N, C-alpha and C positions, 0 to 999 in steps of 0.2 A: 503493500500499499504505498502510494506516494506521502509523505506527511512534511514535505518542506513548504512550507507558504513563499511565493515570489511575489515580489512586491515590486511595482512600477514607483518609483519615489521622485517627485521632483523637487528640488533640495532648493529652499528658497532661503539663503544664506544673510544674515545681520552685519556685516563687515566695516571695519573702516580702512579707507586707502590709504597706505603710507605716503610719505612722501616720495621715495622711490618707485611708487608703483605697484608694490607687495601688498599682499592682506596681512593684517595683525588683528591680535585678540581683543575684542570688546569688553570693557571693564565697567563694574556698576559703579563707581567713582567717577568713569568719564562721562557715560552716557545714562546712567540710571538705569530702570528697569523694572522686572516684578520678583519680589520675593515671596515664596511660598514655606508655608510651616505643616508638614504632613505627619501621618502617624500610621506606620505599616501595620494592616490587621492580618496578613497574609503573608505567609514565608518567602513566597517567590516574587512578591509585589516590587523589590528595589530593583532586580535584573531586568524586570518586563517595563519600569519605567523609563531604565535607562535604555534598554532597547527602544523603545518607542521615541523619546527623544534623539536618538542619533538618527534612526530612519526619518524622522520628520524634517532634518534640516536645519533645524534650530541651533546654533554654534556656543559654544562657550559657557555649556550650564555646569554650575557647578553644584555639588551635594557637600553637606556637612552635617554632623550628628550632634545634636544637643549633648554634652557631657552629662548633664543631670539628669534627662528627660529622655523616654524613650521616643525621641521625636527629630525628625531629619528636614534641614533649611536646604530649599532648592533656588537657586537663583536665575535668572533669565537674563543677563544683561542684553539692552538696546531693545527690550522685547514689551510691546504695550498691550498686546491681546488679552486679557484676562481670561475670556471663556474659552480660548485654544489652550491655554495653562490647566484650566480646570478641566476639561475633556481628558488631555493626554495625561494630568497626573491622578484622576480618581475614576476614571471610567474603568469598570470592570470587567468589560469585554464580555458579557453574558448575553449572547443572541440567540434569540428564539423566534422559530415561526409558528404562528398562532392562526386557526382560522377564526372569520368573524362571525357577527350577526349582522347582517341588514338591518338598517332601521326599519322596513315594513314588519320585521319579527318583533319589533319593540313598538307596540299599538299607541303607547301615552304620548311616543313622539312622532310617528309616521301618521297618526290620525289629529295633529294636534290644531292644525289650520283649518280642519273641513269641521272644527265642533264650536258649538256656544261656548260662551267664556265662564258659564258655570260647570261646564265637563271637567274643566282643567283641575286636578287634584290638590288642593291647597299647599301641599307639600312641595308643587312643582312649580309654583307661580314664583318663588324668588330663582331658582333654578333655571328657568326661561329668560326671566330677565337678565342674569349674569350671560346667560348661554347665547345668545342672541340669536334661538330657534326660529326657523320659518323654512318653506318648501325649499328656498335657493341654498340653504344652508346644510340641510342634510338631505344625504345621498348616499348610497351603499352603505358602508360601514361607518360611515359619519354621520354622528350624532347632534353637532352643532359645530359652532367657532366661538371662540372667546378670547379676550385680551390676557395676556400673560400673568396680569394683575392680579385678575379675578380667579386663575386656574385652582390655587391653594383651596380657596372658598367652595369653588365647585366640587372638587374633591369632598370635602366635609359633608356636603350637601350629599352626595351620592352614596354615602357611607352611612347614612340614617335608614334605619330599617322602615321608616315610615315611605320613604323612597323604593329599597329595595322589593316591596311586597307587589310593585306596579312592574319591574322589570322580570325579562326571563332568566330561569335560572341559570348559574354560571356566567353570566353575562360580568365583564369585566372592563374598564377603559383606560386607555391610556393616552398619553396627549401626544401630538406629532412633534419630532425633534427640530424640523425648520418651521417658521411660520407660513401660514398659507398665502398663496402666490400674490405677489405686487402689494403684501402687509408688513409691516416690520415687528407687529407685537400680537398679531390674532393668530391662534394654534388651533387646531382641528381634535375634537375629541373623538376618538376611534373606537366601536364597540368590538371586544375581542370576544370571542368564544371562549371560555376557560370550562367547558363543562365537565372535562375529564380529568381538571384539576391541574394538570402539566401539560407543557406545550410538546406536541408530537415530534418537534424535531429543533435539535438547538446546534450550537456552535461547535460541539464534539467532534461532529460528523465531519467539517472542514477540512479538507485537504489541502486547498489551494486557493489565494485571493490574488487577484490582479486589479489593478485601475487602466480602466481607459479614460482619455482624455478629449477625445474627437469622436464625434460631434458635440458630443456633450459628457460631464465629466462621470463616471458610474466604476462601480466597483464589481466585478466579477466573484462569482464565489461557485468552486468546485467541490461535490461532496464524494466520499467515500462510497463503496458498496453498498452498505448498509444504509445510510444517510440518501443514495439514490433511491433506493427500493422504497423508502419513507416518504422521500419527494413527490413519487410518482404514484402511492397512493394518495397523498395529501391532495395533491392536486386534482386529481382523477376525481375525488370527493367533494372537490370545491369548483368545478366548472361553473363558469357563470358569477361566482362569489370573487371576493378580495381575501388575501391571505395577508396577514400584517407580519413584516419582519420588526421585531422589538428589539431595539441594544438597550440596555441597563434601564429597562421602562420608558424609553422613548420610541415612538414608531419612526422607522428610519422611512419606510417606503410599504404601499398596502395594495399592490397591482392586481388586477382583475385577471382571473385564469380562465383563459380562452380555452386550453386544452390539457390536456395530462402531459406533463413534461416527466420523460422519460430517461433522461442524460445526465441527471444530477447535478443541473448549472442552474444557476440564478441571478440576478442582475439588481443591485440596490443603487436606485437613480431617482433623481428628483431635483430641486433647486442648487445643486451642490456646485461649491467652487472647486478650483484643481487642490488647493491645499486642503479643503474638507475631504474629499475624498481619500486623498493619500492618508490624513491621519485615522481616518476611519480603518483605512485598509491595516495600519499601523495596530490599531485597537483590536482589530477583529483576529490579531494571531493569539490574543490573549485567550479566545472562545474554548479552546480547549482544557484551560487550566484559568478561570476567572479571577480576577486578584480583587481585594479591598483594601483601599486607602482612604483615610478621612483626612480633608484638608481642611486645619484648625486656622489656618489666616493665610491671605494673599493680602500683599503690600504695594503699592507704589514705591518705588525707590529714587529719588532725584539724582541727578549726578553730582558729586560733591567735589571734583577736580576743577581745578582753575583755568 
C-alpha cells in the first residue's frame, strides 16, 4: 500500500534582501511578527507542527520551550496572518466524510415560508431571526446562513431539547470553513446525517494528497483499497445528495454526488487560495494520526531594532 503523501507546495517566503543581493534571515527584532504560546496535548504534535510549517514555506520560525511550564513559544518573524498561524498550529487534521440531510427532510425548515406565522414553534423564532432563514438560503444540505458573530448563539439554541424534538434523529450541524460566496463574514450551516454515530469514512484511509492550482486551486485525495470500497458504497447510496467533507469540525466542501465513485478519488474545492490549499494538504498529512494542540495566546510583536 502506498503510504507516502505527495504535496505540491508553492512556498511563499518572507525574506529580506541584503545589500549584496542575497537573502538573509528575518528577525522579530527587525520586522516584528507573531508569537504564539501553545500546549501540546498529543505526543506527536511537535513533529507534525514543524513539518507543516516547513512545508508551508514560512521561513525563520523558532520554537522555544518554557522552562517552568509545559508550554512552547513559537515565533513567526515578519508574519501578520493570525488565522493562518492558528490553522497551522491548532488544526488536528481530523478529516471525516459524512452523508447529509436534505433541507426537505427537516420539515420545520423546509416548510417555514409556506406556513402562517403561528406555525413557527416558539423555540425557532429566535433561531430563524439569527439564521437568515428563507427559501433562497435553504438549499440541499444548507439549513441557512448566519454572520460569524451569531454562530455561537445559534449553536447554543440548536443544542436545546426544545429544538431537537423538531429535528430528525441523528441530525448534526457544522458550519462551513469558508464564508458564503461574495461575503466576508457569513457562513453556511450544513445538516450532517450522523444517525450511525460515526463518520463512515475518515482520513485514516488516505494514501496520497496532491494540490492543483489551475484552473482553480483544489486538493486531490487518494484512498487505500479499503477506503475505496467505503467511498464507493457511500457515494452509491447517496446519489443525488451531498456528502460533506469535514475537517476539524468545519465543512470544507459538500459536493453533490452525481454517480458512484469507484476509483477511491475525491477532491476538495471551493473559494480557496493557493496558499490555503497548500496549507490544507499539509494538515491532511495528520489525518492518519490527528494531533491535539491548545493555543494559549497569540500576540502581535512590533519591531524593536532601530
